[in-house]
C-alpha positions as CSV (number, residue, x, y, z in Angstrom):
1,X,-34.8,-36.6,-193.4
2,X,-32.8,-38.5,-191.9
3,X,-32.3,-38.1,-188.2
4,X,-28.4,-37.0,-187.5
5,X,-26.5,-40.1,-186.3
6,X,-25.3,-39.8,-182.5
7,X,-21.3,-40.0,-182.5
8,X,-19.7,-43.6,-181.7
9,X,-18.3,-43.5,-178.0
10,X,-14.8,-45.9,-177.7
11,X,-14.3,-47.7,-175.2
12,X,-11.0,-47.3,-173.2
13,X,-9.2,-50.2,-174.5
14,X,-10.1,-49.4,-178.0
15,X,-8.5,-45.9,-176.8
16,X,-5.0,-47.6,-175.9
17,X,-5.0,-50.0,-178.9
18,X,-5.3,-46.5,-181.1
19,X,-2.6,-45.3,-179.3
20,X,-0.5,-48.7,-179.6
21,X,-1.1,-48.6,-183.1
22,X,0.2,-44.9,-183.1
23,X,3.5,-45.5,-181.2
24,X,3.4,-49.1,-183.5
25,X,3.2,-46.5,-186.8
26,X,6.4,-44.1,-184.9
27,X,8.7,-46.7,-184.2
28,X,8.1,-48.0,-187.9
29,X,8.3,-44.6,-189.4
30,X,10.0,-45.5,-192.6
31,X,7.4,-47.9,-193.2
32,X,4.8,-44.9,-192.4
33,X,6.7,-42.9,-194.7
34,X,6.0,-44.6,-197.7
35,X,2.6,-45.8,-197.2
36,X,1.1,-42.9,-196.1
37,X,2.3,-41.0,-199.7
38,X,-0.8,-41.3,-200.6
39,X,-4.4,-41.8,-199.9
40,X,-4.8,-45.2,-201.9
41,X,-2.6,-46.9,-200.1
42,X,-3.9,-46.8,-196.6
43,X,-5.3,-49.9,-196.8
44,X,-2.1,-51.4,-197.8
45,X,-0.7,-49.7,-194.2
46,X,-3.7,-51.3,-192.6
47,X,-3.2,-54.8,-193.6
48,X,0.5,-54.2,-192.8
49,X,-0.3,-53.3,-189.3
50,X,-2.5,-56.2,-189.2
51,X,0.4,-58.5,-189.8
52,X,2.6,-57.1,-187.4
53,X,0.2,-57.3,-184.4
54,X,-0.9,-60.4,-185.9
55,X,2.7,-61.8,-185.7
56,X,2.3,-60.8,-181.8
57,X,-0.1,-62.6,-181.4
58,X,-2.6,-59.3,-180.6
59,X,-6.3,-59.3,-182.4
60,X,-6.7,-55.8,-183.5
61,X,-10.0,-54.7,-185.5
62,X,-9.5,-52.7,-188.7
63,X,-11.7,-49.9,-187.2
64,X,-9.3,-49.7,-184.7
65,X,-6.2,-49.7,-187.1
66,X,-7.4,-47.3,-189.1
67,X,-8.6,-44.7,-185.8
68,X,-4.6,-45.2,-185.1
69,X,-3.7,-44.5,-188.5
70,X,-6.2,-41.6,-188.5
71,X,-4.7,-40.2,-185.3
72,X,-1.0,-40.7,-186.7
73,X,-2.3,-38.2,-190.0
74,X,-3.8,-35.8,-187.0
75,X,-1.0,-35.6,-184.8
76,X,-3.5,-36.6,-181.9
77,X,-1.1,-38.1,-179.6
78,X,1.9,-36.3,-180.7
79,X,3.4,-34.5,-178.1
80,X,3.6,-30.8,-178.4
81,X,5.8,-28.5,-175.5
82,X,3.8,-26.0,-173.9
83,X,4.2,-22.2,-174.7
84,X,6.6,-20.7,-172.3
85,X,5.9,-18.3,-169.9
86,X,5.1,-17.5,-166.1
87,X,2.5,-20.0,-165.4
88,X,4.7,-22.6,-167.2
89,X,8.0,-21.7,-165.5
90,X,5.8,-22.2,-162.3
91,X,4.9,-25.8,-163.5
92,X,8.0,-26.8,-164.2
93,X,9.2,-25.6,-160.6
94,X,6.4,-27.6,-159.3
95,X,6.8,-30.4,-161.1
96,X,10.7,-30.2,-160.2
97,X,10.1,-29.6,-156.8
98,X,11.7,-32.6,-155.4
99,X,15.1,-31.6,-157.4
100,X,15.0,-27.9,-157.3
101,X,14.5,-28.8,-152.7
102,X,17.2,-30.8,-152.4
103,X,19.7,-28.2,-154.1
104,X,18.1,-25.6,-152.5
105,X,18.6,-27.4,-148.6
106,X,22.1,-27.4,-149.8
107,X,23.2,-24.3,-150.8
108,X,20.5,-23.2,-147.0
109,X,23.2,-25.5,-145.0
110,X,26.0,-24.4,-146.9
111,X,24.8,-20.5,-146.4
112,X,23.9,-21.7,-143.0
113,X,27.6,-23.4,-142.3
114,X,29.2,-20.2,-144.0
115,X,27.4,-17.5,-141.8
116,X,27.7,-20.2,-138.3
117,X,31.8,-20.3,-139.6
118,X,32.2,-16.3,-140.0
119,X,30.3,-15.5,-136.6
120,X,32.4,-18.0,-134.7
121,X,35.6,-17.4,-136.6
122,X,35.3,-14.1,-137.0
123,X,32.3,-11.9,-135.5
124,X,32.5,-13.5,-132.0
125,X,36.3,-13.1,-131.7
126,X,36.1,-9.3,-132.8
127,X,33.2,-9.1,-130.8
128,X,34.8,-10.5,-127.2
129,X,38.0,-8.4,-128.1
130,X,36.3,-5.3,-128.1
131,X,34.7,-6.4,-125.0
132,X,38.2,-7.1,-123.4
133,X,39.4,-3.7,-124.5
134,X,36.7,-1.9,-123.5
135,X,36.8,-3.6,-119.8
136,X,40.8,-2.9,-120.0
137,X,40.8,0.5,-120.6
138,X,38.3,0.9,-118.4
139,X,40.1,-1.2,-115.8
140,X,43.2,1.3,-116.5
141,X,41.0,4.2,-115.6
142,X,39.7,3.4,-112.3
143,X,43.0,2.0,-111.6
144,X,44.7,5.5,-112.2
145,X,42.0,6.8,-110.1
146,X,42.8,4.6,-107.1
147,X,46.3,5.6,-107.7
148,X,45.9,9.4,-107.8
149,X,43.8,8.7,-104.5
150,X,46.7,6.9,-103.1
151,X,49.0,9.5,-104.4
152,X,47.1,12.3,-102.5
153,X,47.0,10.5,-99.3
154,X,51.2,9.8,-99.6
155,X,51.2,13.9,-100.0
156,X,49.6,14.6,-96.9
157,X,51.6,11.6,-94.7
158,X,54.6,13.2,-96.2
159,X,54.0,16.6,-95.4
160,X,53.2,15.3,-91.7
161,X,56.0,13.3,-92.0
162,X,58.6,16.6,-92.8
163,X,57.5,18.4,-89.8
164,X,58.2,15.1,-87.4
165,X,61.7,14.4,-88.7
166,X,62.2,18.3,-88.3
167,X,61.2,18.6,-84.5
168,X,63.1,20.7,-82.6
169,X,65.7,21.1,-85.2
170,X,66.3,24.6,-85.9
171,X,66.8,24.7,-90.0
172,X,69.2,28.2,-89.2
173,X,71.4,26.1,-87.2
174,X,71.5,23.1,-89.7
175,X,71.7,24.3,-92.8
176,X,72.6,20.9,-94.3
177,X,69.0,19.5,-92.5
178,X,67.3,23.1,-94.0
179,X,68.3,22.7,-97.6
180,X,66.9,19.2,-97.6
181,X,63.9,20.1,-95.7
182,X,63.0,22.4,-99.1
183,X,63.9,20.2,-101.4
184,X,61.1,18.0,-99.7
185,X,58.5,20.9,-99.7
186,X,59.7,21.8,-103.8
187,X,58.8,17.7,-104.3
188,X,54.9,17.7,-102.4
189,X,54.4,20.8,-104.5
190,X,55.2,19.9,-107.3
191,X,53.1,16.5,-106.5
192,X,50.6,18.4,-105.5
193,X,50.4,20.3,-108.3
194,X,50.4,16.9,-111.2
195,X,47.9,15.4,-109.6
196,X,45.6,18.6,-109.0
197,X,46.2,18.2,-113.1
198,X,45.4,15.2,-113.1
199,X,42.0,16.2,-111.5
200,X,41.2,18.4,-114.4
201,X,41.9,15.8,-117.3
202,X,38.7,15.0,-118.6
203,X,37.5,11.2,-117.2
204,X,37.8,7.7,-119.6
205,X,34.7,6.4,-119.4
206,X,31.1,5.3,-121.5
207,X,33.2,2.8,-123.3
208,X,31.4,-0.9,-124.3
209,X,32.3,-2.7,-127.0
210,X,29.6,-1.0,-129.6
211,X,31.8,1.9,-129.3
212,X,35.0,1.2,-127.7
213,X,36.4,0.8,-131.9
214,X,36.1,4.7,-132.2
215,X,36.8,6.1,-128.9
216,X,39.7,3.4,-127.8
217,X,42.2,5.8,-129.3
218,X,41.1,8.5,-127.6
219,X,40.7,7.3,-124.8
220,X,44.5,5.7,-125.0
221,X,45.9,9.1,-125.7
222,X,44.3,10.6,-122.4
223,X,45.1,7.0,-120.1
224,X,49.1,7.8,-121.3
225,X,48.1,11.8,-120.6
226,X,47.0,10.7,-117.1
227,X,49.5,7.7,-116.1
228,X,52.5,10.3,-117.1
229,X,51.0,12.8,-115.1
230,X,50.9,10.3,-112.0
231,X,54.8,8.8,-112.8
232,X,55.7,12.2,-112.5
233,X,53.8,12.9,-109.0
234,X,55.0,9.7,-107.8
235,X,58.6,10.3,-108.6
236,X,58.4,13.7,-107.3
237,X,56.6,11.6,-103.7
238,X,59.5,9.6,-104.0
239,X,62.2,11.9,-103.7
240,X,60.0,13.7,-101.3
241,X,60.4,10.8,-98.6
242,X,64.3,10.3,-100.0
243,X,64.6,13.7,-98.5
244,X,62.4,12.6,-95.7
245,X,64.3,9.8,-94.5
246,X,67.9,11.6,-95.0
247,X,66.6,14.6,-92.7
248,X,66.1,11.5,-90.1
249,X,69.6,9.9,-90.7
250,X,71.5,13.1,-90.4
251,X,69.5,13.5,-87.2
252,X,70.7,10.0,-85.9
253,X,73.9,10.3,-87.1
254,X,74.2,13.7,-85.9
255,X,72.6,13.2,-82.5
256,X,75.7,12.2,-79.8
257,X,78.2,13.0,-81.6
258,X,79.6,15.7,-79.7
259,X,79.3,13.3,-77.1
260,X,81.1,10.8,-78.1
261,X,83.8,12.7,-79.1
262,X,83.8,13.7,-75.2
263,X,83.5,10.5,-74.2
264,X,86.8,9.6,-76.2
265,X,88.9,12.0,-75.1
266,X,88.2,11.6,-71.7
267,X,89.6,7.7,-72.1
268,X,92.7,8.8,-74.5
269,X,95.9,8.5,-72.1
270,X,98.3,10.2,-75.3
271,X,98.9,12.6,-77.6
272,X,97.8,10.5,-80.9
273,X,94.6,9.3,-79.8
274,X,93.5,12.6,-78.5
275,X,94.2,14.4,-82.2
276,X,92.9,10.9,-84.1
277,X,89.7,12.0,-82.2
278,X,89.5,15.9,-82.8
279,X,90.4,15.0,-86.9
280,X,88.0,12.5,-86.8
281,X,85.3,14.6,-85.1
282,X,86.3,17.6,-87.7
283,X,85.4,15.3,-90.6
284,X,82.2,14.3,-89.3
285,X,80.9,18.1,-88.6
286,X,82.0,19.2,-91.9
287,X,80.3,16.2,-93.6
288,X,76.9,16.9,-91.7
289,X,76.7,20.4,-92.4
290,X,77.5,19.4,-96.0
291,X,74.9,16.7,-95.9
292,X,77.2,14.4,-97.0
293,X,75.3,11.1,-95.4
294,X,77.9,8.6,-96.0
295,X,80.9,11.1,-95.2
296,X,78.7,11.4,-91.9
297,X,78.6,7.5,-91.2
298,X,81.9,7.1,-91.9
299,X,83.8,9.5,-89.7
300,X,81.4,8.8,-86.7
301,X,82.0,5.0,-87.1
302,X,85.8,5.7,-86.8
303,X,84.9,7.9,-84.2
304,X,83.4,4.8,-82.3
305,X,85.9,2.4,-83.4
306,X,88.9,5.1,-81.4
307,X,86.7,4.8,-78.7
308,X,85.9,1.5,-78.1
309,X,89.6,0.8,-79.0
310,X,90.7,3.3,-76.3
311,X,88.6,1.1,-73.6
312,X,90.2,-2.2,-74.5
313,X,92.5,-4.3,-72.5
314,X,94.5,-6.9,-73.3
315,X,97.9,-8.9,-73.6
316,X,99.3,-10.0,-76.8
317,X,100.6,-13.3,-76.4
318,X,102.2,-16.0,-79.2
319,X,99.9,-18.8,-80.4
320,X,101.4,-22.2,-78.8
321,X,98.7,-24.8,-80.0
322,X,99.0,-28.5,-81.6
323,X,98.5,-27.5,-84.8
324,X,99.1,-24.0,-84.9
325,X,102.3,-21.9,-86.0
326,X,103.9,-19.8,-83.4
327,X,105.7,-18.0,-86.5
328,X,106.6,-18.4,-90.3
329,X,108.3,-16.6,-92.8
330,X,107.5,-14.9,-96.1
331,X,110.0,-14.2,-99.1
332,X,108.4,-10.2,-99.9
333,X,107.6,-9.5,-103.5
334,X,110.7,-8.7,-105.9
335,X,113.3,-10.6,-103.9
336,X,114.5,-14.1,-104.1
337,X,116.5,-13.9,-101.0
338,X,115.1,-11.7,-98.3
339,X,112.9,-12.9,-95.5
340,X,109.9,-11.2,-93.4
341,X,109.5,-12.7,-90.3
342,X,106.0,-13.4,-88.3
343,X,105.4,-14.5,-84.6
344,X,101.5,-15.6,-85.1
345,X,99.9,-13.6,-82.1
346,X,96.4,-13.1,-80.5
347,X,94.7,-10.9,-78.1
348,X,94.0,-11.9,-74.7
349,X,91.9,-10.7,-71.9
350,X,92.5,-10.4,-68.6
351,X,89.8,-13.4,-68.4
352,X,91.2,-15.5,-70.7
353,X,88.7,-14.4,-73.7
354,X,90.2,-14.0,-77.1
355,X,89.6,-11.1,-78.9
356,X,88.9,-10.6,-82.5
357,X,90.4,-7.2,-84.1
358,X,90.5,-5.6,-86.9
359,X,94.1,-5.8,-88.6
360,X,95.2,-4.3,-91.3
361,X,97.9,-6.5,-93.9
362,X,101.2,-5.2,-95.4
363,X,100.6,-7.5,-98.3
364,X,97.4,-6.2,-100.2
365,X,96.4,-3.2,-97.6
366,X,93.0,-4.8,-97.0
367,X,91.7,-4.9,-93.5
368,X,90.0,-7.9,-91.9
369,X,89.0,-8.7,-88.6
370,X,90.5,-11.8,-87.4
371,X,91.0,-13.3,-84.1
372,X,94.9,-14.7,-85.0
373,X,97.9,-12.4,-87.4
374,X,101.6,-12.4,-87.6
375,X,102.9,-10.3,-86.1
376,X,106.5,-8.7,-87.6
377,X,109.3,-9.1,-85.9
378,X,113.0,-9.1,-86.4
379,X,114.5,-12.4,-87.3
380,X,116.2,-12.6,-83.7
381,X,113.0,-12.9,-82.0
382,X,112.0,-15.0,-84.7
383,X,114.9,-17.4,-83.7
384,X,114.2,-17.4,-80.3
385,X,110.5,-18.6,-80.1
386,X,111.9,-21.0,-82.6
387,X,114.0,-22.8,-80.3
388,X,111.8,-22.0,-77.3
389,X,108.9,-24.4,-79.0
390,X,111.7,-26.5,-80.0
391,X,112.9,-27.1,-76.9
392,X,109.8,-28.9,-75.4
393,X,106.7,-28.3,-78.1
394,X,105.6,-25.5,-76.1
395,X,106.3,-21.2,-76.3
396,X,107.2,-20.6,-73.0
397,X,107.8,-16.8,-73.0
398,X,104.2,-16.2,-74.9
399,X,103.6,-12.5,-74.2
400,X,105.0,-10.0,-76.6
401,X,102.8,-6.4,-76.0
402,X,100.4,-5.4,-73.9
403,X,97.4,-2.8,-74.6
404,X,96.4,-0.6,-72.1
405,X,93.2,1.5,-71.3
406,X,93.1,4.7,-72.9
407,X,96.2,3.6,-75.7
408,X,95.3,3.3,-79.3
409,X,98.4,0.8,-79.8
410,X,100.0,-1.8,-77.3
411,X,103.0,-1.8,-75.5
412,X,105.3,-4.2,-77.4
413,X,108.1,-6.2,-75.4
414,X,109.9,-7.5,-78.6
415,X,111.5,-6.1,-81.4
416,X,108.7,-5.1,-83.9
417,X,107.9,-3.1,-86.5
418,X,104.0,-3.8,-85.7
419,X,103.7,-4.4,-89.4
420,X,101.1,-7.3,-89.6
421,X,99.7,-10.1,-92.3
422,X,96.4,-11.7,-91.9
423,X,96.8,-14.8,-94.2
424,X,99.9,-17.2,-94.6
């Protein structure tokens, strides 16, 4: 029995040559298709292949060429793609990991940039807005508490100020002050009631960035309600304080009013002055009774003016200084031919002091306090003064009247109506 022949082992270079033969045959596909149609022609194919390699300067043995032809027949070196499956897919992913990694990195970077932009441009501003809103609402609530405490202090202080303002004044003897005091008490009571209602309202608190979105609407309503109560309480307090100020002002204006009347009457030396004093005092008393502070002030100021005027003493003199006219004439409105004549005068005391006095202009009815004014005189008086000044440049007979103590108006030494002008 013959011994079995051991399979021959091919060297690596022979295997490589066989693979090259297969590759050459694939490139010469038309040749292969013709020569492999029959096994009889295999030898001819081998000869042609040997010639191809010989033309390239390569020496290939018949055995290697035959091995390549058989490998082509058996498709030994043909590529057969693996069957699709999980492991195949994972292997492809692994093989192409470089390409997938770059794509994944780009996606991750883009996603990170989008996330960062979303956080920076939307989430963070929204969170800051919520934090600021919570802080703003909490601050307003705290401010309202402080304001309420300040208003409570004002209520207490105003009550004390009212008692001090009334002092020794009997409200029954001064109806105006009594009415004002009652209005002040009502205002203080209303303010205290609103502050008490404020204290009973639910507080505004517990606000933070996490809860402010759902609580802000309710907090705004409560803040508005609390703010309205505080505004009304402050308005009540302002009215009460105005009433207290009016009481103090009435007391100041009324104080000494009777004494001023008595002093003025004592100074009066003419019946007209006494009558004017009594009329002004009656006006002041009526204004005080009605609580008309402005009317009271006006009447008292007029009474004070009368008193001061009665005490004055001065001489009316024609102004006779360089650059200043001593007389002027005016054409009255509505006339082209008539003229009104005026001497420019001033009031001078015994000590030589020039006084400023309130003078009413007959041209516009306005009262102005001036040191010089035009006194209306007859044409003959005006002509005498004109000639007197033309003679030597000065007015020699300057005195035109004297205001004595106890009298309201001067005694004139020239023919005049007493009318005046304050501008020329």
